[in-house]
Every structure is written in structure tokens, then in C-alpha cells.
KELO-720044 format. One record per atom (N, C-alpha, C): x, z negated, y negated. Coordinates in steps of 0.05 Angstrom, whole numbers, padded with zeros to 5 digits, always signed. Atoms other than C-alpha are relative to their C-alpha. Layout:
BEGIN
XZY/...
***
This chain:
BEGIN
-00011+00008-00025/-00506-00299+01406/-00017-00023+00012/+00017+00019-00013/-00543-00340+01458/+00010-00029-00003/-00007+00028+00002/-00546-00416+01452/+00001-00012+00028/-00003+00011-00027/-00520-00451+01514/-00004-00030-00001/+00005+00029-00003/-00536-00520+01539/+00014-00010+00026/-00012+00012-00024/-00507-00568+01590/-00017-00025+00006/+00015+00023-00008/-00544-00621+01630/+00016-00026-00004/-00013+00026+00004/-00528-00693+01613/+00011-00011+00027/-00009+00008-00026/-00522-00705+01688/+00028+00010+00006/-00027-00011-00005/-00461-00660+01691/+00021-00016-00015/-00018+00017+00015/-00428-00701+01636/+00004-00027+00013/-00002+00026-00014/-00444-00766+01672/+00017+00002+00025/-00015-00004-00025/-00416-00739+01737/+00029+00004-00005/-00028-00007+00004/-00352-00711+01709/+00016-00024-00012/-00014+00022+00013/-00336-00773+01667/-00005-00027+00014/+00006+00024-00015/-00362-00823+01718/-00011-00022-00017/+00013+00019+00018/-00407-00858+01668/-00020-00017+00014/+00021+00017-00010/-00451-00917+01683/-00026+00006-00014/+00027-00005+00012/-00526-00910+01671/-00014-00026-00003/+00013+00026+00005/-00556-00972+01639/-00030+00004-00001/+00029-00006+00001/-00624-00940+01624/-00003+00030+00003/+00006-00029-00003/-00652-00873+01646/-00031+00002+00002/+00030-00002+00001/-00726-00868+01624/-00011+00023+00016/+00009-00023-00016/-00730-00800+01658/+00024+00010+00016/-00022-00012-00015/-00687-00754+01700/+00021+00011-00020/-00020-00010+00019/-00622-00744+01662/+00009+00028+00006/-00005-00029-00006/-00615-00677+01697/-00016+00017-00020/+00017-00016+00018/-00670-00654+01649/+00008-00003-00029/-00010+00003+00028/-00634-00679+01586/+00022+00020-00005/-00019-00021+00006/-00598-00621+01555/+00015-00005-00026/-00017+00002+00024/-00540-00624+01505/+00007+00028-00009/-00005-00028+00010/-00531-00563+01460/+00021+00001-00022/-00021-00001+00020/-00474-00583+01413/+00025-00014+00011/-00024+00013-00010/-00401-00599+01429/+00009-00024-00018/-00007+00022+00019/-00398-00648+01370/-00012-00026+00009/+00010+00027-00005/-00406-00723+01380/+00001-00016-00026/+00002+00015+00025/-00418-00778+01330/+00002-00030+00006/+00001+00029+00000/-00404-00852+01318/-00018-00008-00023/+00021+00003+00021/-00466-00874+01280/+00003-00025-00018/-00005+00023+00016/-00433-00927+01237/-00016+00001-00026/+00015-00002+00025/-00465-00901+01172/-00030-00004+00004/+00029+00003-00005/-00534-00897+01203/-00007-00029+00005/+00005+00028-00006/-00528-00969+01227/+00000-00017-00026/+00001+00014+00026/-00517-00989+01154/-00026+00006-00015/+00025-00008+00012/-00583-00955+01137/+00001+00027-00015/-00003-00026+00014/-00555-00890+01108/-00006+00023+00020/+00009-00020-00020/-00592-00833+01143/+00007+00029-00008/-00005-00027+00008/-00572-00772+01102/+00023+00013+00016/-00019-00016-00015/-00533-00718+01140/+00003-00009+00029/-00002+00008-00028/-00544-00753+01207/-00010+00023+00018/+00008-00022-00018/-00547-00702+01264/-00010-00012+00026/+00011+00012-00025/-00594-00725+01320/+00006+00015+00025/-00006-00016-00023/-00571-00669+01366/+00026-00009+00014/-00026+00008-00011/-00504-00703+01378/-00002-00024+00018/-00002+00024-00016/-00486-00753+01432/+00011-00022-00019/-00008+00023+00017/-00480-00821+01397/+00017-00020+00015/-00019+00018-00014/-00422-00867+01414/+00004-00025-00016/-00003+00026+00012/-00418-00941+01400/+00025-00013+00012/-00025+00013-00009/-00348-00971+01403/+00004-00027-00012/-00007+00027+00010/-00311-01032+01379/-00010-00005-00028/+00008+00004+00028/-00326-01022+01305/-00031-00003-00002/+00029+00001+00002/-00401-01008+01314/-00011-00026+00013/+00010+00024-00013/-00410-01066+01362/+00007-00025-00016/-00008+00022+00017/-00372-01113+01316/-00019-00002-00024/+00018+00000+00023/-00416-01092+01258/-00028-00010+00008/+00027+00008-00009/-00481-01101+01297/+00000-00030+00006/-00001+00029-00006/-00459-01170+01321/+00001-00017-00025/-00002+00016+00025/-00447-01191+01249/-00028-00002-00014/+00026+00000+00013/-00520-01177+01230/-00018-00022+00011/+00020+00019-00010/-00578-01225+01236/-00016+00014+00022/+00016-00013-00022/-00622-01213+01298/-00021+00019-00010/+00021-00017+00010/-00678-01184+01255/+00011+00026-00010/-00011-00025+00011/-00634-01135+01218/+00013+00017+00022/-00012-00015-00022/-00596-01116+01281/-00021+00015+00015/+00022-00013-00014/-00662-01100+01315/-00010+00024-00015/+00009-00022+00018/-00683-01057+01256/+00019+00023+00001/-00020-00021+00001/-00618-01018+01255/+00002+00014+00027/-00001-00013-00026/-00617-01006+01330/-00025+00017+00005/+00025-00016-00002/-00689-00982+01327/+00003+00026-00016/-00005-00023+00017/-00668-00935+01271/+00016+00021+00015/-00017-00018-00015/-00615-00905+01316/-00016+00015+00022/+00015-00012-00022/-00660-00893+01376/-00024+00016-00009/+00023-00015+00011/-00717-00868+01333/+00008+00028-00007/-00010-00027+00006/-00673-00808+01316/-00001+00018+00025/+00001-00013-00026/-00679-00789+01390/+00024+00018+00006/-00024-00016-00008/-00607-00767+01404/-00001+00005+00030/+00000-00005-00029/-00592-00739+01474/+00006-00024+00016/-00007+00024-00014/-00560-00804+01494/+00016-00018-00019/-00017+00019+00014/-00526-00867+01468/+00020-00011+00020/-00020+00009-00018/-00460-00886+01500/+00015-00025-00011/-00015+00024+00007/-00429-00956+01498/+00028+00001+00013/-00027-00002-00011/-00353-00953+01507/+00013-00027+00003/-00017+00024-00003/-00298-01004+01523/-00013-00022+00018/+00013+00019-00018/-00343-01037+01576/-00020-00018-00013/+00020+00017+00014/-00391-01066+01524/-00027+00002+00015/+00027+00002-00011/-00458-01089+01551/-00020+00006-00022/+00019-00007+00021/-00515-01056+01512/-00017-00024-00008/+00018+00021+00009/-00557-01103+01469/-00027+00003+00014/+00027+00000-00011/-00625-01122+01497/-00018+00018-00016/+00016-00017+00017/-00656-01088+01437/+00005+00030+00005/-00007-00027-00005/-00619-01024+01454/-00015+00010+00026/+00014-00007-00025/-00648-01024+01525/-00030+00003-00005/+00028+00000+00007/-00717-01039+01497/-00008+00027-00014/+00007-00024+00015/-00717-00982+01447/+00007+00026+00015/-00006-00023-00017/-00684-00935+01497/-00024+00008+00017/+00024-00006-00017/-00745-00942+01542/-00023+00009-00017/+00022-00008+00018/-00793-00937+01483/+00002+00029-00009/-00003-00027+00010/-00763-00872+01457/+00009+00020+00021/-00008-00018-00022/-00741-00844+01524/+00028+00010-00003/-00028-00008+00004/-00666-00843+01509/+00018-00013+00021/-00018+00012-00020/-00615-00852+01565/+00022-00016-00014/-00022+00016+00010/-00563-00906+01553/+00021-00001+00021/-00022-00002-00019/-00495-00896+01585/+00022-00020-00008/-00022+00018+00005/-00434-00940+01591/+00026+00011+00012/-00026-00007-00011/-00359-00930+01603/+00020-00022-00008/-00021+00019+00006/-00298-00974+01606/+00023+00013-00016/-00021-00014+00016/-00256-00921+01570/+00000-00009-00029/+00000+00005+00029/-00233-00933+01499/-00016+00021-00014/+00017-00019+00014/-00275-00899+01447/+00014+00027-00005/-00015-00024+00005/-00221-00849+01428/+00004+00017+00025/-00004-00015-00025/-00206-00830+01500/-00026+00012+00009/+00025-00012-00009/-00279-00821+01516/-00008+00023-00018/+00007-00021+00018/-00291-00779+01454/+00016+00026+00007/-00016-00024-00007/-00233-00733+01472/-00010+00013+00026/+00009-00011-00026/-00258-00726+01544/-00027+00014-00002/+00026-00012+00001/-00330-00712+01527/+00000+00025-00017/-00002-00024+00017/-00313-00663+01471/+00013+00023+00016/-00013-00020-00016/-00267-00626+01519/-00019+00013+00020/+00019-00010-00019/-00322-00619+01571/-00021+00017-00015/+00021-00014+00014/-00375-00598+01520/+00010+00026-00012/-00011-00024+00012/-00329-00548+01486/+00001+00023+00020/-00001-00020-00021/-00320-00511+01552/-00028+00008+00009/+00027-00006-00010/-00392-00517+01576/-00018+00014-00020/+00017-00012+00021/-00423-00495+01510/+00013+00023-00014/-00015-00021+00014/-00372-00443+01491/-00015+00027+00002/+00011-00027-00002/-00396-00372+01473/+00014+00015+00023/-00011-00012-00024/-00386-00329+01535/-00011+00028+00005/+00009-00027-00009/-00391-00260+01565/+00012+00004+00028/-00009-00006-00027/-00385-00235+01636/+00006+00030+00002/-00009-00027-00003/-00347-00171+01651/+00011+00006+00027/-00011-00008-00026/-00326-00131+01712/+00030+00001-00003/-00029+00000+00001/-00253-00144+01726/+00011-00020+00020/-00013+00019-00017/-00203-00188+01762/+00018-00018-00018/-00017+00019+00015/-00168-00250+01735/+00020-00014+00019/-00021+00012-00016/-00102-00273+01764/+00019-00016-00018/-00021+00015+00014/-00048-00323+01744/+00027+00010+00011/-00026-00010-00008/+00022-00292+01746/+00021-00013-00016/-00021+00015+00014/+00081-00336+01729/-00011-00017-00023/+00012+00018+00020/+00034-00382+01691/-00015+00015-00022/+00015-00015+00019/+00004-00325+01650/-00027+00009+00012/+00026-00010-00008/-00070-00309+01655/-00003+00029-00005/+00001-00029+00003/-00076-00234+01668/-00027+00010+00008/+00027-00012-00005/-00144-00200+01662/+00004+00029+00006/-00003-00028-00008/-00144-00135+01701/-00027+00014-00004/+00024-00015+00004/-00195-00084+01677/+00005+00029+00009/-00003-00028-00009/-00209-00012+01698/-00025+00008+00015/+00023-00010-00014/-00260+00032+01731/-00001-00009+00029/+00003+00008-00028/-00288+00014+01799/+00016+00019+00018/-00016-00016-00019/-00241+00037+01854/+00028+00006-00009/-00027-00006+00010/-00178+00040+01811/+00021-00017+00013/-00020+00016-00015/-00145-00014+01853/+00005-00028-00011/-00003+00027+00012/-00156-00080+01816/+00002-00022+00022/+00001+00021-00021/-00174-00122+01878/+00024+00003+00018/-00024-00004-00017/-00118-00091+01920/+00025-00010-00013/-00023+00010+00015/-00068-00106+01866/+00000-00031-00001/+00002+00030+00000/-00094-00178+01862/+00009-00011+00027/-00008+00009-00026/-00084-00186+01937/+00030+00002+00004/-00029-00003-00002/-00013-00160+01933/+00014-00022-00017/-00011+00021+00016/+00000-00210+01877/-00002-00027+00014/+00003+00025-00015/-00028-00266+01921/+00022-00002+00021/-00021+00000-00020/+00021-00246+01976/+00027-00007-00012/-00026+00005+00013/+00077-00253+01925/+00000-00028-00013/+00000+00028+00009/+00057-00325+01909/-00016-00007-00025/+00016+00005+00024/+00010-00318+01850/-00028-00008+00008/+00026+00012-00006/-00061-00343+01844/-00023+00016-00012/+00024-00014+00008/-00131-00314+01839/-00019-00020-00014/+00021+00015+00014/-00183-00340+01790/-00027+00013+00005/+00026-00013-00003/-00238-00288+01795/+00004+00029+00008/+00001-00028-00007/-00253-00221+01827/-00028+00011-00004/+00024-00015+00004/-00306-00170+01809/-00015-00008-00026/+00013+00009+00024/-00341-00213+01756/+00016-00023-00012/-00016+00021+00014/-00301-00254+01705/-00017-00011-00023/+00015+00012+00022/-00337-00303+01660/+00020-00010-00021/-00019+00006+00021/-00300-00308+01594/-00013-00018-00021/+00010+00019+00019/-00310-00367+01546/+00020-00003-00023/-00016+00006+00023/-00284-00376+01475/-00001-00030-00006/+00000+00029+00004/-00264-00449+01474/+00012-00009-00026/-00010+00005+00027/-00229-00444+01407/+00004+00026-00014/-00004-00025+00015/-00213-00393+01353/+00024+00016+00010/-00024-00014-00010/-00149-00375+01391/+00001+00002+00030/-00002+00002-00029/-00165-00387+01464/-00025+00011+00014/+00020-00009-00018/-00206-00349+01516/+00006-00010+00028/-00004+00011-00027/-00215-00383+01583/-00017+00016+00020/+00015-00016-00020/-00236-00343+01645/-00004-00016+00026/+00006+00012-00025/-00268-00366+01709/-00019+00018+00016/+00019-00015-00017/-00309-00339+01767/-00027-00014+00001/+00027+00013-00005/-00384-00350+01774/+00002-00016+00026/-00003+00018-00022/-00391-00407+01822/-00007+00012+00027/+00009-00010-00025/-00428-00368+01875/+00019+00021+00013/-00018-00019-00011/-00372-00316+01884/+00029-00009-00002/-00027+00011+00004/-00312-00361+01871/+00017+00002+00026/-00019-00002-00021/-00251-00347+01916/-00005+00024+00019/+00006-00023-00017/-00282-00284+01947/+00011+00025-00013/-00010-00025+00009/-00251-00215+01942/-00012+00022+00017/+00010-00023-00015/-00280-00148+01962/+00022+00021+00002/-00020-00021-00005/-00232-00098+01994/-00014+00023+00014/+00013-00023-00012/-00259-00029+02007/+00013+00007+00027/-00009-00006-00027/-00253-00012+02081/+00003-00024+00017/-00002+00025-00015/-00246-00085+02101/-00025-00017-00004/+00023+00016+00006/-00302-00121+02066/+00007-00024-00017/-00004+00025+00016/-00307-00191+02036/+00020-00018+00015/-00018+00020-00010/-00250-00240+02046/-00001-00025-00017/-00002+00025+00014/-00243-00313+02027/+00030-00006-00004/-00029+00003+00007/-00176-00319+01991/+00010-00028+00007/-00009+00027-00006/-00173-00395+01998/+00004-00005+00029/-00003+00003-00029/-00182-00390+02073/+00023+00015+00011/-00021-00017-00011/-00132-00334+02084/+00027-00008-00011/-00026+00005+00013/-00077-00352+02034/+00004-00030-00006/-00003+00029+00005/-00090-00427+02027/-00011-00008-00028/+00011+00011+00025/-00116-00472+01971/+00018+00005-00024/-00019-00004+00022/-00053-00460+01930/-00002+00028-00011/+00002-00027+00009/-00072-00387+01922/-00023+00005-00019/+00023-00003+00017/-00134-00400+01880/+00001-00021-00022/+00002+00018+00022/-00149-00433+01814/-00027+00003-00013/+00027-00001+00010/-00214-00451+01779/-00002+00015-00027/+00001-00012+00027/-00199-00430+01707/+00029+00007-00009/-00026-00007+00011/-00143-00399+01667/-00004+00013-00028/+00000-00013+00026/-00129-00380+01594/+00007+00030+00003/-00007-00028-00001/-00127-00305+01582/+00023+00005-00020/-00024-00005+00017/-00057-00288+01557/+00005+00030-00004/-00006-00028+00001/-00056-00213+01571/-00022+00015+00014/+00019-00018-00013/-00106-00158+01586/+00015+00025+00009/-00013-00024-00011/-00081-00102+01632/-00022+00019+00009/+00020-00020-00008/-00124-00040+01636/+00013+00021+00018/-00010-00020-00019/-00111+00003+01697/-00017+00025-00002/+00015-00025+00002/-00130+00076+01692/+00016+00022+00015/-00014-00022-00013/-00114+00139+01732/+00018+00014-00019/-00019-00013+00017/-00053+00175+01706/-00011+00025-00012/+00009-00024+00014/-00071+00226+01653/+00025+00013-00012/-00024-00013+00010/-00015+00276+01641/-00001+00007-00029/+00003-00008+00029/-00043+00293+01573/+00002-00024-00018/+00000+00024+00017/-00040+00221+01549/+00028-00009-00004/-00026+00009+00008/+00020+00193+01513/+00001-00031+00004/-00001+00029-00005/+00031+00124+01545/+00024-00013-00014/-00021+00015+00013/+00074+00071+01513/+00025+00000+00017/-00025-00001-00015/+00147+00077+01532/+00020-00021-00009/-00019+00020+00010/+00180+00023+01490/-00013-00027-00004/+00014+00026+00004/+00127-00031+01478/+00003-00010-00028/-00003+00009+00028/+00141-00033+01403/-00028-00005-00013/+00026+00003+00012/+00068-00025+01385/-00014-00025+00013/+00014+00024-00010/+00023-00086+01392/-00030+00006+00001/+00028-00005-00004/-00044-00067+01420/-00014-00025+00009/+00016+00024-00007/-00098-00120+01427/-00028+00008+00007/+00028-00003-00007/-00167-00127+01455/-00015-00024-00012/+00016+00021+00012/-00220-00166+01416/-00020-00010+00020/+00018+00013-00019/-00255-00214+01463/-00013-00023-00015/+00015+00021+00013/-00309-00256+01429/+00014-00009-00026/-00013+00006+00025/-00270-00252+01364/+00029-00009+00002/-00028+00008-00004/-00202-00271+01394/+00015+00025+00009/-00017-00023-00007/-00148-00217+01397/+00020-00007+00021/-00018+00005-00023/-00112-00215+01464/+00018+00024+00004/-00018-00022-00005/-00050-00172+01477/-00011+00018+00023/+00011-00019-00019/-00068-00108+01515/+00022+00020+00008/-00017-00021-00011/-00027-00063+01561/-00016+00019+00017/+00013-00020-00016/-00052+00002+01590/+00020+00010+00020/-00019-00008-00021/-00019+00017+01657/-00012+00023+00016/+00010-00023-00016/-00028+00086+01689/+00005-00005+00030/-00002+00003-00029/-00041+00086+01764/+00004+00027+00013/-00005-00024-00015/-00012+00138+01810/+00014-00007+00026/-00013+00006-00026/+00014+00141+01882/+00029-00006-00004/-00028+00007+00001/+00081+00107+01891/+00007-00022-00020/-00006+00021+00019/+00075+00058+01833/-00008-00027+00012/+00006+00027-00010/+00080-00015+01854/-00012-00016-00022/+00014+00013+00022/+00027-00045+01809/+00006-00030-00001/-00004+00029+00000/+00040-00116+01831/+00027-00007-00014/-00025+00005+00013/+00113-00113+01809/-00002+00006-00030/+00003-00007+00028/+00094-00078+01744/-00014-00022-00015/+00016+00021+00013/+00043-00133+01728/+00017-00025-00002/-00018+00023+00002/+00095-00187+01744/+00018+00004-00024/-00018-00005+00023/+00142-00155+01693/-00016-00002-00026/+00017+00002+00025/+00085-00148+01643/-00005-00029-00007/+00005+00028+00006/+00070-00222+01650/+00025-00014-00012/-00025+00012+00010/+00143-00242+01639/+00006+00010-00028/-00005-00013+00026/+00150-00193+01581/-00019-00011-00021/+00019+00012+00019/+00087-00220+01548/+00007-00028-00008/-00009+00028+00007/+00113-00291+01552/+00024+00001-00018/-00023-00003+00017/+00179-00269+01522/-00008+00007-00029/+00009-00008+00027/+00143-00236+01464/-00013-00024-00014/+00013+00023+00012/+00102-00299+01453/+00021-00021-00009/-00022+00018+00007/+00168-00337+01450/+00018+00012-00022/-00015-00012+00022/+00194-00289+01397/+00021+00021+00007/-00020-00020-00008/+00237-00241+01438/-00014+00026+00007/+00010-00026-00006/+00223-00166+01441/+00023+00018+00007/-00023-00015-00009/+00271-00124+01482/+00002+00027-00015/-00001-00025+00014/+00251-00059+01447/+00012-00003-00028/-00011+00004+00027/+00266-00088+01379/+00030-00006+00001/-00029+00006-00002/+00334-00114+01403/+00015+00027+00005/-00013-00025-00005/+00350-00044+01429/+00002+00016-00026/-00001-00014+00026/+00332-00014+01361/+00022-00011-00018/-00021+00011+00017/+00378-00062+01325/+00028+00009+00010/-00026-00008-00010/+00435-00044+01372/+00006+00029-00005/-00003-00028+00004/+00423+00030+01362/+00000+00007-00030/+00001-00005+00029/+00414+00022+01287/-00023+00018-00008/+00023-00017+00005/+00347+00057+01289/-00024-00015-00011/+00024+00012+00010/+00280+00044+01256/-00022+00002+00021/+00022+00000-00020/+00217+00029+01296/-00013+00026+00003/+00015-00025-00001/+00183+00094+01278/+00015+00023+00013/-00016-00021-00013/+00240+00135+01307/-00002-00002+00031/+00001+00004-00029/+00230+00106+01376/-00027+00005+00012/+00027-00002-00011/+00155+00104+01385/-00019+00006-00022/+00019-00008+00020/+00101+00140+01347/-00026-00014+00001/+00025+00014-00003/+00046+00094+01371/-00005-00020-00023/+00007+00019+00020/+00009+00051+01321/-00015-00023+00013/+00015+00023-00011/-00018-00018+01333/-00030+00004-00004/+00029-00003+00002/-00092-00020+01346/-00013-00022+00016/+00016+00020-00014/-00146-00067+01369/-00025+00013+00012/+00022-00012-00014/-00199-00049+01420/-00021-00022+00004/+00022+00019-00002/-00267-00082+01421/-00008-00003+00030/+00006+00006-00028/-00279-00115+01489/-00028+00007+00007/+00028-00005-00006/-00354-00105+01483/-00005+00029+00008/+00003-00028-00008/-00343-00030+01492/+00009+00005+00028/-00010-00004-00027/-00311-00041+01560/-00021-00006+00021/
***
């Protein structure tokens, strides 16, 4: 899988960091790991297992330790830190960087940043940004909408009606995240986040009409930048020979970057109101996530076993094949 990077400038801009020293253009400084580090052990002289690829953060404990050292030893330890050539060194809690830090930052070409945030708050914020920016990702043809708070990824062949269904959902008060191309990122072992490529964000293509700007037509409340993927809905032309699910007892999933997402296959034919069906699918998916399954309740009331109602078996579909 490809290794992604993010410019340090983007981190500085999003977190509103101060720049104490920038020996070069921080736009050219690239970060390639979502992990950060507080270099307390390194400052004591222990170098084993130190990862120079991580952003280094100096907070209350590190500054207190450095201030307790003699000027000569402090200079030696600060030089040791900058000699590792990390992407940047950040001073939190409004601390003013030591003069030695500024000196060695220029010598080794390391940006020095500052923030008034507490160390813990800053670490949480920067890890959150880096986790999203550096997450494994894949771009696929589809539409992503938010329906009743559920992120619904609509898949299907070109012309099956994904964009038209999305517009109908917008008219019913739901929100668009992406049309045509959806960028999916695995931000954790259980979460896939979808968004639109920046250059086509908020635009929808409707055959016979052309390109429309959803934010301009429906208002800013009709769009959203990102959304977790809670359900995949695959639209396909109705096939009379195919046995579609009629109870929902089976649990089909789609594997997206190693994360299994619930999958529903909805047949398309004249007269079916896909927007209403997808609304019901979103509510039903949330109920299942909360532990309620209407089909199982019906079985209990009828005194039947699962296999008497629906012959389907649970299966997982590899998203890479779509």
C-alpha cells in the first residue's frame, strides 16, 4: 500500500501554531507517520528506540527537566535532539524555546513551532489530523450521502440512478458528501471515512441537465465535508432470476481496506422510490447497530428458526472487486 505524507504547513495552519524558526519553507517539510513523541528519554541521553520520523513535543515535564540541567549539559542534550533531524520540534503551553534550541534548529534545518495549548490537548489534536491525512485510502466511483446521521455509500453501474437518488435525498433534508468519486480512508481498524476530492466537492452530475452545485442550489446545510461509512448500498437493475433478501436476517458485508461494512443490495426498477427505501435502510441499519433486528423479533413471535425464513447465508464482498 502506498505511503502517504502531509505537509507540515497544513498542520501549522489547521492548529494555528506559531513558527519560532523556519530554516526553509515548511511547505516542503513532509510528515509521514501519525505517531508523535515526547523525547524525555532522549534528553536524558538514552537514544535506543528513538524514532526520528515523529514530530517531537516538549511540554511541562521536558522543559522542567532541561531547566534543571547545567547550561553545558542542557546544550548537549538539546543538540542531541536536533541532530536526530525530526520533522519539527513543538514547544507547548506557551513556553519560549531555549536559545540553544533556536541555534541548533538553524544549524540542522529543523522548524521550531510553538502553541499555547496544553501538551495533552495538542497531542490529541495533531494525532487526529495526522491519522486522517496519512490514512490508507482508495478512491471509487459512487455517491456518499448522510441520511439520518448514517453515512450511506451508494454503489452501482454508471447510469443506475445514484446521483438522481442523492438529489432526491437532498430535497428530503439529507446531506451530500461526495458524488461520482468518493475517497475512502481507514482512520482506524473499525472506521472508514469518506470525502470528495477537493476539486469536485459539492458538485453533482445529472444526465440531461449537467453539472450542478449542491451548496448553491440547496444551501450550505445540504453538504458536508466528511462522514463515516456506516452502510454500503449497491443499486443494480432488477434481475428476475436473482433471489433478493426479503427478511434481512443475513448479514452481508463489504470489505473496505480491511474494515467490514454492512452491505445492502437494492434492485432498481420503475416505480420504486429509492430515496424512501434508502431512508428506511439507514434507520434499520442504526437499529441493528443498537441491537434490534425486526426480522429476528418476528421469528421469535412466530416460533420459527432463522433458516426457515431466509435461505441466504452471510457473506463478505471484497470492495477492491467493485
